[in-house]
N, C-alpha and C positions, 0 to 999 in steps of 0.2 A: 177792480185793480188788475192791471195786465200782469201776466206771469211770463217769465223768461225761462225757457227750458234749455239746458245745456246738452247738446248732442255730442257724445264722445265718438271720436272716429273709430270705426271698426276695422281691425286688421284682419284681412282674409286669412283663414287657416288653410295652409297648403298641406294636403294629405301626402305624407311621405310614402314613397313606393316601398313595397315589400322586397327585401333582398332575398333572392331565390337562387339556390344551387341544386345540382343533381349529382347522384352517385351511381356509378356503373362498375360492374366487375365480371370477369370471366375467370374460370378456375383452371382450365387446361389450355395448353399451347397447341393451336392448330390454325390453319388459314381460315377455316370457317368461323371459328370463335373470334379470331382477330378481326374479321370483317364484322362480326356481331357487335364487338366492343366499339368499333368505329361508328357503326350505325346508331348505337345508343348515344354516344357523345354528340353526334350530329343532330339526332332527333331532339334531345333535351336542350341543346343550344338554341335551336330554332324555336322550340316551344316556349322557352322562357323569354326570349327577346321579342317575340311577336305580341306578348301580353303587355298592354300599356300600363297596367298597374304593378308590374313586376320590374325589378332591377336585376340585371344579370350578375350573378356572383360567382359564376364558373361551374365547370363540370369536373368532378373528381373521379378518376378511373383507375382501378387496380387491375392489372393484367396478369393472368396465369398464377393467381394466388387463391388458396382455398378459403372458403367463407366460414370454416369451423373455428377460427380464431381471429381476433382483431389486432393481435400484437405485431404481425409481420406486414400488415397492410398500411404502407406509408401514406398513401393518398387518403385513406379513411381517417387515419390519425390526424393528418393535416386539416381535414374538413372539421373534425371535432374541435381542434384548436381554434380554427377561424370562427366557429360558432361561439366558443367561450369568449373570443375577442369582440363579439358583437357584429361580425361582418355578414352573418347569415341569419335570416328569420324563418326560412322554409327550405326543407330538403325534399326533393323528388327522387324516387327510385322505382325501378321497374317492379320488383316483387320483394317479399320478405327474404327469400333465399338469396337474392343478390345482395341484400343489406347484411345479413348474417345468418348462418346455419346453426349457430349455437344459441340455445334458448336463453341461457344466463347472460351472454354478451348482448343479445338483442334487447332484452328487457332492461338491463342496467343502463345501456346506452340511451335508449328511448326515454327512460325516466329522467336521466341526467339532462338530456336536451329539453325535456318538458319543464324542468325546474328553471332553466335559464331562458325559457320563453321561445324555444325553437320547435317548430312543428315538423313532423316527418309524414309524408304521404306515400303510401304503397299503391301504385296504380293497378296492378293486376288484381289485388284483393279488395281494392277500393276502401282502404282503411286510413284514417287519420289518427295520429298518436294523441291529439288533443280532444278527440271525441269521447263521450261518456262510456261507450262500449269498446273503445279502441284497444285498451290494454288487455281486456279479456280475449278479444279476437286474436290479438297478437300472440298471447300466450299459447292459445290452441294451435294457431297456424305455425308458430315458430317450432312447436314440438313436432309437427308434421315435417317441417323443413329439416330439422335435426335428424329425425328418423330416416328421412329420404337420403341424407348425406351418409348415414351409417350403412344403409342398404347399398348405396353406390360403392362405398368403401369395401364392403364385404364381397360385392360382385367382382370388383377389381382384384381383390386378394384371391378369390377363387380362380380367376383367369391366370394370375401369376403362378399359383401353385400347380395348375394344370400344365403350364409350360415347364415348371420345375420337374414334374414327373416325366416330361419328354426330354429332359436334359438341356433345356433352353434357359439361359440366365436372364434375369430381369434387368435389361439395359446393359450398356457397356461401362462397367465400373472401372475405376483407375486403380492399378496395382503396380508398385515399383518392381522393375525387372521385365515387365511385359508391356506391349502396346497392342491395340486392336487393329487388325487389317480385315475389314469386313466383319464377319462373325467369328474370326479365329484369333486367338491370343498368340502373339509372336514375341520371341525373346529379344530384348534390347541388350546387345553384348556388353556395353560399358556398365549398365546397371546390374546385369547378371553377375559380373565379376565382383561387384561390391557385395551382393547377396552371398556369394560363395565365401567371401572373406569373412563376413559376419559369422557364418556357420563354422568356418575353420578356426577362428579365434576362440569361439566357445568350446570347440573340441580340444583346443590346446590348453584349456583351463583358464582362459582369460575371462574376466567379468565383463558385463555390458558397459560398465563405467570405463574400463580400460579401452574397450573398442571405441567408445565415444571420444576419448581423449586422442586416440590415434587418428581418427577421422578429422577431428578439429585441427590437429597439427598439420595434416596433409591437405587440408582444404577440401575434403570430400563432403559434398552436401547432398540433400535429397533432390528429387526432381523439381520441387518448387524453389530450390536454392536455400533452404533452411538447414540449420545445423542438425546433425543426428543427435538425438537424445535417448535416454534410457527407454522411454515408452515406444518410440519408433523402432528401435533395435529389437525390442521384445515382440513387436508385431511381426517383424520379419521372421524371427525364430519360431513363432507359433503358427504361422500361416501355411496351411497344408497345400495351398495353390502352387508352391514351388516344387512339389513332387509330381506335377502334372495332373493332380486331382482337383476337381472343381466341387466345392461344397457350397450349397445354396441354402438360404434361409437361416444363416447364422444369427441374424437379428430380425426382430419383427416390431411393428408399431404397437405400442401399449393399448391405445384406443384411437378411434377415428377423430377425436376432438383435440387431443394433446399432440398427436403425431410423434410422441417420444419413442425413440428406438430403445429396445430392451434386448439384452443378450439372450439368445435362445438356449436355455439350460435344460431342455427336454420338454418344455411345455408344448412345442410344436415339432412335427417331424422335420428332419434335415435331409436334404437330397444330395447324394454324392455321385459324381460322374468320374470314373477312373479313366486315365489315359485321354483326358479331354484335350490336352495340349502338351507341348514339349516340356520336359522337366528340367529344372536347374539343379535341384538336389535330389538324390536318390532316397527312396522311402526308408531304407534301413538307417541311413544317417539321420533323417528327420525323426524317426521313432526314438533313436538313441538320445537325441537332443532333448526330446520331451521328457524322457525318463530322468536324464541328468538335471533338467530344470526342476522337476518334482523333488529330486533328492536334495538339491541345494535349497529349495524352498523349505523343506522339512528341517534342515539344519539351521536355517535362519541366518543371523549375522556370522555364525561360525564358518559359513561357506564363502563369505566375502573376504578376499585377501587384502582389500584396501582398508579394512577395519582393524584397529589395534586391539587385538583380543587378549583376554586374560581368563583366569579360572572363574571370574565373576560374570563373564559375558553370558547373557540369557539366564543367569541364575537369580538375579535380583528382579522381583516382580512387584508391581503395584496392585493390590487387591481392589482399589477404588475404581481405576479406569482400565485395568487389565494390560497395561503397557509394560514392556521391559525397561529397566533402567539402562541408560547409556553412559559411556565413559567420555569425559571431556577433560581438558587441561586448561589451567590458568597460568599465564606467564607473569609471574610476580618475582622478578629476580631469578628464581629457580622455578622450573615448571612443576606445578602441583596438579595431580590427577584427582578428579572427583566424579561421583555418579549422580545422575539426575533422571527423573522420570521422563520417558520418551514422549509423553503427551505434549511437551512444549513445542514439538515440531508438527503437531497434527491440529488441523482446524476443527472447530466445533467441540473440542474436548478441553475441559478445564479441571485439572486434578486438584482436589482439596488438600492433599497431603503437603505438597510444597517442600521447599528446602532441598539441600543436597547432602551427599554422604562423602566425607573425605576418604580417599583411597587408603591412606596409611592408617587412619583411625579405624576403618573397617577391618583391616588386617589384624589390628590389635584386639578388637572385639572378637573376631573369629578365633584367634589363638586362645583367648580367655575361655570361650565357650567350649572349645575342643580340648582344653586342658594342656596346651602346649606353651613352652617358653617363648618360642618364635613361630610365626605363621608358616605353615607348610602347605603348598598347593596340592600335593598328592593326597595328603590326609583330608584336606577340605573336600576334594572331589570324591573321595571314597565314602565319606560319612554324611555329607550334606546334600540333600535333594534340591532344595531351593531356599531362597531368602525372601520373605514377604515384609513390606514396609506399610503397616496399617495406619501409622501416624508419624508425625515428624519426630526424627531422632529415636524411633523405636524400630527394632528389627526382630522378626520372628524367624528362628532357625527351624526349618522343617527337615528333620533328619531322615535318613533312609531306613532307620529302624522304626519309624512311625511316630517318634516323640517330637514335641514342639517346645522350643526353648525361646523365651522372650528376653531380650537384652537391650539396654539403653546404648545408643551410639551417637553421642553429641558430635557436632561438626567442629573439629579442632584444627581446621586447616590453617588459620592464621597463627594459632599458638604453635603448631608444629613448624611453621615457617620461621617465626622470630626466635630462633635459638640465640644464645649468647654470641656465638661466632658470626651469625648472620647480622645481628645488630651492630657488632663492632665493624664488620666489613662495610655495611651500608653507611654507618656514621662516617667512616674514613672516606668513603666515596663522595658523600655529600659535601665534605669540606672542600674538595677539589673540583666538584662538578655541581654547581648550583643548578637545581632543576626547576622546572615550571615554565609556563609560557611567558615569554618576555624577559627571561633571566639575562643579566648582563654581568660584567666584571665586578660590579659593586654589590651584587646580590649576596647577602649574608656577611658582608664585610663591614658595614656601618652599623654600630651598636649604640644604644642609648644607655648611659650610665645610670640615670635616675630610675627608669622602670625595667631595665634589663632586656628590652625588646630590640629586634632588628629593625632597621629602617627599610621601608618598602618604596618602590618606585610609583610615582603618580604623575599625572599630566595636568597642566593648567593652560588655559588659552593665553596666548601672547601675541600682541600685534607687532612687536618689534622683530621677532624671529621669523625667517622666511617660511618655516613649516607651519606657522600659525599656532604653535603650542610649545610649551617649555616642559622639560622633564625635571621633576623635583624628587628628592629622597626625604621622606618624612617618617617619623616614628609611627609604628603600627598602632600605638595607643595614643593617637592624636587627640582624642577627646579628653584624656586625663593628663597628658604630658604637655609642658609649656615650651618644649624645644621647637625651633623653627625648621622649615624645610631647607635643604641644601640644593641649590639649582645646579644641575649636572654640568651645563656648559661653563659655569664659573668654578665648579669644584675641580674639574680636570686641570686647568692651569695652576690652581692653588696646590694641588698634589705635585705637579711638576716642579713647582718652586721648592716644596719640602724635599723632594728627591734630588734637587739641584741638576735638573735636566732641562734642555731648552723647551721641549713640549711633552705633553703627556704620552706615555707609552704603556699599553696594557700589559705587555710581557714583563716589563720591569716592575710595574706596580704589583703584579701577581707574585713575582719572585721575592720582592723586598718587604712589602707591607702585609702584616698578618691581619690587622683590623684597624678601623678608625673609630675612636671613642668620642661620642658627643657628650661633653661635660655640661654645657649650658648652651644658651642661644648664641654665644659668641666665642666659646672655647672648644677647640678640637684637639684630640691627642692621637698621634700616629704611632702605633705599636708595630715595631719591625720584628722579623723572625729571629734576628740576632740578639734580641733583648733590648735594643735601643728604643727610647720613647721620646718623641718630640711633641711639645705642646705649642699650638699656634692660635692666634686670635682670628676668628672668622668675621670679616666685615660684611655686615648685612647690606645687601645692595639696595639702593634707593629705587623706589618705584617711579619709573619714567614713562609717561604716556606718549603716545604717538601724536605729533602735532597735526592739526587739521590742515588740509590743503585748501587752496582758494575756492575750489569747486565745492568742497564740503561746507565751508563757511557760508558761501553764497546760497547753497541749498537750504541750510538751517534758517538763515535770515528770511528767505522767501517763504519758508514754511510758517515762521512766526507771524509774518505780516498777514498771511492768508488765514491763519487760525484765529488770531486775536483781533476780531472785528470789534467795532464800538459796542455792539450789544454784549459780546463776551466780556469786554473790559468792564462795562457797567455792572454786569452780574457778579463778576469777581470782586469789584469794589464793594458792592452791597454785602457780599458774603464776609469780606474781611472786616467791615464795620460792625456787623452783627457779632462776629467772633470777639472783637475788642470790647464791645458793650457787654457781652456775656462774662468776660473775664473781670471787667470792672465791677459788675454786679456781685460776682462771687467774692471778690476782694472786700467789697463794702460789707457784705453779710458776715464775713469772718471778723472784721473789725467791730 
């Protein structure tokens, strides 16, 4: 018997080209290295494009950036992002030192690329990241590259320090008040005048905050056009360069990998060159300013004239976070002072004590501890060393004789505020000044007789009014009260009729009517200030819909014809018949 074999058509498998990119980098800015970078880009572009099995995915090049960190290399970061997006399968680079000089960065990046299926080839070392021995070799050679970078950094630092010893600064740094002409610092007259004014203000007893406010009012800015702030003014006051003295190595790099600048506090020698350039401030004035700044720093807040100081300033301390308590005020009718831990303004510090200390309550507790009828600042200063707040509403009095007294100090700010006189004043004010967002002339005027609550304003959508919504006044206990809402646009002419005026007037209503009592859904009583009372029947308005236009009617008809096809009608008819049959069966079962 003959057999028939079915031969399936074979679809040729087209081998996908490997997407290849290259990475190049130079770390220093020079014509020679700039040419080297261009040569690397040209070489890799030609190499990738001439290979028939490769697809050109670009060359990523970072210029004049150190290889000790990958954070500031934008092209490197973009290359990694493209690898994660599946745009690159293979990365070519000249050597390990060009790719990264930090062992941790190199290994973590290569491992991440290996996980997502991207290979890295280092031409000089002839290493592939996907080979069995690739990672071991990379670890060893990366350590050498990192050590080489550290050696280069140390050599550069040695050269810089040798120049410091000769009085030669490292580069032309920017400083306000001077500019560089060749290798010489020259005074900028306009900026020098600002520097002199900063020093003079400080000598006149003004704080840095006051100087900042003056400059802001007069439009005086820094060289970059920014506003003067406390930190920049402090930099001017503490910079010895304005005396004609050049101080070098005030900061140094923490290590060659992080490049983080650290203030030199004696770890390394500082190099001072006297009479290096023309002075703006004489040395005697500069030294006096430094002494005065140290004195003010020791005094703390007491030296700042802009702070509202009292006998408690710098006396109340938090033993948990070590911060002083600060004085603040609350504006609640009458200003009330209170003390709170200063950690609320500092990032990274979360004090567990919490709470605040009322100023008047603190004075009463101090008078009690000191055995006084009334608090006396002089006695408090003479006998009390400091106040510690170990927990909320507890104060430890550390006396100057060495004794410690613990006393409870509850926060009585609200209780102190709501005296009988304050309550009466505020109640009288509320009668004539309804408060709250959205308050109107009717706020607090319409009262429900059944539940004793005030009516509150609410809005409901309305197609008849041009605003698209109607304002109603309803009882605040709307879930328990059966009174209906009073529509404001109908209530106003109703009130005008009661007052016998042609149209509603807010001033007349406010002067004549004390309140409106809602007795029932249809009965209102108007109580006047002169004792008169008028009861009227409220006609409940009929709900009138907005008639359809011809366009709306035509649109609905067209929608119904489109939606209710013969199949839909048949399905609905069967559903209705089944429902009727179910009801008949239930009725029969009951019978």
